[in-house]
DRENTORKOL-3810 file (N, C-alpha, C; in nm, 4 decimals):
REM DRENTORKOL-3810
@n.u->7.9927; n.v->-5.7561; n.w->27.1285; ca.u->7.9360; ca.v->-5.8098; ca.w->26.9941; c.u->7.7966; c.v->-5.7839; c.w->26.9803
@n.u->7.7328; n.v->-5.7667; n.w->27.0942; ca.u->7.5858; ca.v->-5.7674; ca.w->27.0727; c.u->7.5691; c.v->-5.6025; c.w->27.0167
@n.u->7.6142; n.v->-5.5302; n.w->27.0617; ca.u->7.5915; ca.v->-5.3757; ca.w->27.0396; c.u->7.6532; c.v->-5.3665; c.w->26.8857
@n.u->7.7309; n.v->-5.4581; n.w->26.8277; ca.u->7.7763; ca.v->-5.4123; ca.w->26.6971; c.u->7.6645; c.v->-5.4560; c.w->26.5925
@n.u->7.5459; n.v->-5.5384; n.w->26.6184; ca.u->7.4624; ca.v->-5.5842; ca.w->26.5575; c.u->7.3534; c.v->-5.4365; c.w->26.5323
@n.u->7.3416; n.v->-5.3540; n.w->26.6138; ca.u->7.2761; ca.v->-5.2318; ca.w->26.6031; c.u->7.3263; c.v->-5.1340; c.w->26.4970
@n.u->7.4506; n.v->-5.1709; n.w->26.4802; ca.u->7.5068; ca.v->-5.0765; ca.w->26.3825; c.u->7.5169; c.v->-5.1261; c.w->26.2162
@n.u->7.4973; n.v->-5.2444; n.w->26.2164; ca.u->7.4879; ca.v->-5.3134; ca.w->26.0578; c.u->7.3462; c.v->-5.2812; c.w->25.9944
@n.u->7.3863; n.v->-5.2932; n.w->25.8645; ca.u->7.2727; ca.v->-5.2578; ca.w->25.7839; c.u->7.1879; c.v->-5.3955; c.w->25.7956
@n.u->7.0587; n.v->-5.3778; n.w->25.7378; ca.u->6.9571; ca.v->-5.4723; ca.w->25.7376; c.u->7.0235; c.v->-5.6083; c.w->25.6459
@n.u->7.0705; n.v->-5.5643; n.w->25.5482; ca.u->7.1195; ca.v->-5.6647; ca.w->25.4502; c.u->7.2504; c.v->-5.7554; c.w->25.5240
@n.u->7.3351; n.v->-5.6685; n.w->25.6124; ca.u->7.4491; ca.v->-5.7305; ca.w->25.6584; c.u->7.3881; c.v->-5.8373; c.w->25.7669
@n.u->7.2997; n.v->-5.7805; n.w->25.8414; ca.u->7.2085; ca.v->-5.8660; ca.w->25.9490; c.u->7.1580; c.v->-5.9975; c.w->25.8942
@n.u->7.0933; n.v->-5.9953; n.w->25.7802; ca.u->7.0107; ca.v->-6.1174; ca.w->25.7070; c.u->7.1303; c.v->-6.2011; c.w->25.6659
@n.u->7.2481; n.v->-6.1554; n.w->25.6351; ca.u->7.3437; ca.v->-6.2424; ca.w->25.5722; c.u->7.4350; c.v->-6.3161; c.w->25.7148
@n.u->7.4306; n.v->-6.2478; n.w->25.8030; ca.u->7.4991; ca.v->-6.2994; ca.w->25.9157; c.u->7.4008; c.v->-6.4014; c.w->25.9808
@n.u->7.2700; n.v->-6.3721; n.w->25.9762; ca.u->7.1823; ca.v->-6.4726; ca.w->26.0292; c.u->7.1644; c.v->-6.6009; c.w->25.9396
@n.u->7.1670; n.v->-6.5805; n.w->25.8060; ca.u->7.1930; ca.v->-6.7171; ca.w->25.7467; c.u->7.3234; c.v->-6.7697; c.w->25.7468
@n.u->7.4229; n.v->-6.7250; n.w->25.7754; ca.u->7.5494; ca.v->-6.7852; ca.w->25.7995; c.u->7.5568; c.v->-6.8489; c.w->25.9304
@n.u->7.5024; n.v->-6.7819; n.w->26.0249; ca.u->7.4948; ca.v->-6.8575; ca.w->26.1648; c.u->7.3969; c.v->-6.9645; c.w->26.1618
@n.u->7.2887; n.v->-6.9944; n.w->26.1006; ca.u->7.1916; ca.v->-7.0854; ca.w->26.0752; c.u->7.2519; c.v->-7.1950; c.w->26.0217
@n.u->7.3186; n.v->-7.1553; n.w->25.9121; ca.u->7.3884; ca.v->-7.2589; ca.w->25.8350; c.u->7.5076; c.v->-7.3328; c.w->25.9415
@n.u->7.5537; n.v->-7.2658; n.w->25.9910; ca.u->7.6822; ca.v->-7.3252; ca.w->26.0791; c.u->7.6306; c.v->-7.4069; c.w->26.2010
@n.u->7.5140; n.v->-7.3558; n.w->26.2542; ca.u->7.4534; ca.v->-7.4171; ca.w->26.3695; c.u->7.3882; c.v->-7.5679; c.w->26.2924
@n.u->7.3403; n.v->-7.5559; n.w->26.1656; ca.u->7.2821; ca.v->-7.6954; ca.w->26.0891; c.u->7.3886; c.v->-7.7689; c.w->26.0881
@n.u->7.5041; n.v->-7.7341; n.w->26.0459; ca.u->7.6198; ca.v->-7.8123; ca.w->26.0272; c.u->7.6570; c.v->-7.8756; c.w->26.1455
@n.u->7.6758; n.v->-7.8208; n.w->26.2689; ca.u->7.7096; ca.v->-7.8389; ca.w->26.3935; c.u->7.5999; c.v->-7.9611; c.w->26.4279
@n.u->7.4809; n.v->-7.9378; n.w->26.4217; ca.u->7.3864; ca.v->-8.0381; ca.w->26.4643; c.u->7.3941; c.v->-8.1571; c.w->26.3894
@n.u->7.4349; n.v->-8.1436; n.w->26.2676; ca.u->7.4284; ca.v->-8.2708; ca.w->26.1783; c.u->7.5682; c.v->-8.3449; c.w->26.2027
@n.u->7.6890; n.v->-8.2858; n.w->26.2371; ca.u->7.7874; ca.v->-8.3367; ca.w->26.2753; c.u->7.7555; c.v->-8.4071; c.w->26.4059
@n.u->7.7257; n.v->-8.3353; n.w->26.5181; ca.u->7.6824; ca.v->-8.4221; ca.w->26.6235; c.u->7.5922; c.v->-8.5287; c.w->26.6005
@n.u->7.4984; n.v->-8.5435; n.w->26.5125; ca.u->7.4037; ca.v->-8.6406; ca.w->26.4921; c.u->7.4722; c.v->-8.7805; c.w->26.4506
@n.u->7.6063; n.v->-8.7362; n.w->26.3719; ca.u->7.6637; ca.v->-8.8424; ca.w->26.3019; c.u->7.7444; c.v->-8.8704; c.w->26.3921
@n.u->7.8518; n.v->-8.7880; n.w->26.4693; ca.u->7.9641; ca.v->-8.8432; ca.w->26.5478; c.u->7.9296; c.v->-8.8500; c.w->26.6781
@n.u->7.8188; n.v->-8.7849; n.w->26.7336; ca.u->7.7852; ca.v->-8.7926; ca.w->26.8716; c.u->7.8958; c.v->-8.7161; c.w->26.9751
@n.u->7.9648; n.v->-8.6338; n.w->26.9117; ca.u->8.0383; ca.v->-8.5316; ca.w->26.9739; c.u->8.1066; c.v->-8.4056; c.w->26.9080
@n.u->8.1203; n.v->-8.3502; n.w->26.9617; ca.u->8.1957; ca.v->-8.1998; ca.w->26.8835; c.u->8.3074; c.v->-8.1713; c.w->26.9580
@n.u->8.3712; n.v->-8.0829; n.w->26.8833; ca.u->8.5223; ca.v->-8.0193; ca.w->26.9445; c.u->8.4870; c.v->-7.9205; c.w->27.0296
@n.u->8.3755; n.v->-7.8252; n.w->26.9608; ca.u->8.3608; ca.v->-7.7190; ca.w->27.0401; c.u->8.2149; c.v->-7.7038; c.w->27.0817
@n.u->8.1869; n.v->-7.7626; n.w->27.1809; ca.u->7.9977; ca.v->-7.7889; ca.w->27.2110; c.u->7.9639; c.v->-7.6618; c.w->27.2397
@n.u->8.0351; n.v->-7.5519; n.w->27.3093; ca.u->7.9891; ca.v->-7.4457; ca.w->27.3390; c.u->7.9642; c.v->-7.3506; c.w->27.2289
@n.u->8.0102; n.v->-7.3773; n.w->27.1163; ca.u->7.9773; ca.v->-7.3096; ca.w->26.9951; c.u->7.8109; c.v->-7.3108; c.w->26.9497
@n.u->7.7772; n.v->-7.4077; n.w->26.9711; ca.u->7.6319; ca.v->-7.4345; ca.w->26.9482; c.u->7.5554; c.v->-7.3324; c.w->27.0483
@n.u->7.5726; n.v->-7.3002; n.w->27.1572; ca.u->7.4992; ca.v->-7.2230; ca.w->27.2371; c.u->7.5373; c.v->-7.0821; c.w->27.1856
@n.u->7.6562; n.v->-7.0526; n.w->27.1609; ca.u->7.6951; ca.v->-6.9159; ca.w->27.1319; c.u->7.6026; c.v->-6.8984; c.w->26.9809
@n.u->7.6145; n.v->-6.9831; n.w->26.8888; ca.u->7.5363; ca.v->-6.9495; ca.w->26.7725; c.u->7.3842; c.v->-6.9431; c.w->26.7845
@n.u->7.3353; n.v->-6.9984; n.w->26.8895; ca.u->7.1954; ca.v->-6.9993; ca.w->26.9029; c.u->7.1711; c.v->-6.8512; c.w->26.9772
@n.u->7.2550; n.v->-6.8014; n.w->27.0415; ca.u->7.2394; ca.v->-6.6587; ca.w->27.0990; c.u->7.2475; c.v->-6.5576; c.w->27.0220
@n.u->7.3525; n.v->-6.5741; n.w->26.9167; ca.u->7.3776; ca.v->-6.4776; ca.w->26.8042; c.u->7.2564; c.v->-6.4633; c.w->26.7364
@n.u->7.2157; n.v->-6.5839; n.w->26.6824; ca.u->7.0683; ca.v->-6.5796; ca.w->26.5856; c.u->6.9685; c.v->-6.5186; c.w->26.6623
@n.u->6.9457; n.v->-6.5542; n.w->26.8028; ca.u->6.8346; ca.v->-6.4678; ca.w->26.8647; c.u->6.8571; c.v->-6.2905; c.w->26.8754
@n.u->6.9955; n.v->-6.2813; n.w->26.9108; ca.u->7.0375; ca.v->-6.1399; ca.w->26.9112; c.u->6.9996; c.v->-6.0659; c.w->26.7789
@n.u->7.0308; n.v->-6.1445; n.w->26.6433; ca.u->7.0055; ca.v->-6.0785; ca.w->26.5317; c.u->6.8598; c.v->-6.0720; c.w->26.5005
@n.u->6.7885; n.v->-6.1628; n.w->26.5428; ca.u->6.6302; ca.v->-6.1652; ca.w->26.5307; c.u->6.5945; c.v->-6.0407; c.w->26.5991
@n.u->6.6288; n.v->-6.0195; n.w->26.7196; ca.u->6.5651; ca.v->-5.9357; ca.w->26.8121; c.u->6.5870; c.v->-5.7640; c.w->26.7502
@n.u->6.6979; n.v->-5.7665; n.w->26.6989; ca.u->6.7455; ca.v->-5.6343; ca.w->26.6382; c.u->6.6578; c.v->-5.6027; c.w->26.5014
@n.u->6.6371; n.v->-5.7203; n.w->26.4323; ca.u->6.5557; ca.v->-5.7097; ca.w->26.3163; c.u->6.4130; c.v->-5.6865; c.w->26.3399
@n.u->6.3618; n.v->-5.7605; n.w->26.4429; ca.u->6.2226; ca.v->-5.7139; ca.w->26.4887; c.u->6.2026; c.v->-5.5790; c.w->26.5499
@n.u->6.3035; n.v->-5.5438; n.w->26.6340; ca.u->6.2917; ca.v->-5.4085; ca.w->26.6849; c.u->6.3070; c.v->-5.3042; c.w->26.5765
@n.u->6.3652; n.v->-5.3040; n.w->26.4692; ca.u->6.3684; ca.v->-5.2199; ca.w->26.3605; c.u->6.2294; c.v->-5.2336; c.w->26.2858
@n.u->6.1672; n.v->-5.3454; n.w->26.2639; ca.u->6.0398; ca.v->-5.3604; ca.w->26.1982; c.u->5.9440; c.v->-5.2834; c.w->26.2698
@n.u->5.9466; n.v->-5.2959; n.w->26.4402; ca.u->5.8595; ca.v->-5.2212; ca.w->26.5042; c.u->5.8850; c.v->-5.0762; c.w->26.5293
@n.u->5.9903; n.v->-5.0313; n.w->26.4601; ca.u->6.0269; ca.v->-4.8909; ca.w->26.4794; c.u->6.0626; c.v->-4.8439; c.w->26.6220
@n.u->6.1232; n.v->-4.9525; n.w->26.7028; ca.u->6.1504; ca.v->-4.9286; ca.w->26.8262; c.u->6.3028; c.v->-4.9247; c.w->26.8301
@n.u->6.3672; n.v->-4.9639; n.w->26.7373; ca.u->6.5166; ca.v->-4.9689; ca.w->26.7436; c.u->6.5854; c.v->-4.8395; c.w->26.8163
@n.u->6.6887; n.v->-4.8732; n.w->26.8884; ca.u->6.7428; ca.v->-4.7480; ca.w->26.9543; c.u->6.8371; c.v->-4.6676; c.w->26.8549
@n.u->6.8157; n.v->-4.5424; n.w->26.8352; ca.u->6.8686; ca.v->-4.4481; ca.w->26.7466; c.u->6.9855; c.v->-4.3837; c.w->26.8155
@n.u->7.0941; n.v->-4.3863; n.w->26.7457; ca.u->7.2084; ca.v->-4.3193; ca.w->26.8243; c.u->7.1882; c.v->-4.1565; c.w->26.7879
@n.u->7.1765; n.v->-4.0965; n.w->26.9117; ca.u->7.1607; ca.v->-3.9500; ca.w->26.8798; c.u->7.2841; c.v->-3.8738; c.w->26.8553
@n.u->7.2953; n.v->-3.7898; n.w->26.7625; ca.u->7.4224; ca.v->-3.7074; ca.w->26.7307; c.u->7.4319; c.v->-3.5809; c.w->26.8234
@n.u->7.3209; n.v->-3.5568; n.w->26.9449; ca.u->7.3255; ca.v->-3.4356; ca.w->26.9997; c.u->7.4247; c.v->-3.4687; c.w->27.1425
@n.u->7.4961; n.v->-3.5564; n.w->27.1298; ca.u->7.5858; ca.v->-3.5778; ca.w->27.2398; c.u->7.5241; c.v->-3.6449; c.w->27.3592
@n.u->7.4630; n.v->-3.7299; n.w->27.3655; ca.u->7.3871; ca.v->-3.8008; ca.w->27.4830; c.u->7.4841; c.v->-3.8212; c.w->27.6024
@n.u->7.4677; n.v->-3.7946; n.w->27.7113; ca.u->7.5490; ca.v->-3.7964; ca.w->27.8214; c.u->7.6274; c.v->-3.6898; c.w->27.8515
@n.u->7.6401; n.v->-3.5908; n.w->27.7534; ca.u->7.7462; ca.v->-3.4984; ca.w->27.7925; c.u->7.6627; c.v->-3.3728; c.w->27.8599
@n.u->7.7255; n.v->-3.2968; n.w->27.9276; ca.u->7.6692; ca.v->-3.1981; ca.w->28.0051; c.u->7.6181; c.v->-3.0694; c.w->27.9291
@n.u->7.4932; n.v->-3.0278; n.w->27.9146; ca.u->7.4542; ca.v->-2.9239; ca.w->27.8515; c.u->7.4762; c.v->-2.7908; c.w->27.9140
@n.u->7.5061; n.v->-2.6745; n.w->27.8305; ca.u->7.5286; ca.v->-2.5443; ca.w->27.8766; c.u->7.3858; c.v->-2.4932; c.w->27.8801
@n.u->7.3656; n.v->-2.3906; n.w->27.9900; ca.u->7.2116; ca.v->-2.3397; ca.w->28.0016; c.u->7.2325; c.v->-2.1764; c.w->27.9870
END
């Protein structure tokens, strides 16, 4: 899943970031009221996804994002 973030456009990344933050906020609110969650691991998963998306966005901002090369990286070259 983490590698798929590199393939998304900036608009899609920002949309997914907003969705993940909203879901995380709802889960935290639900936990504050009920003091229990059906899937407590979902909170950690969302936090990690937010961090992954922010990392990809920051790398693109700095210009160090990994660019996929069309030259066939990893293939043997003929001399």
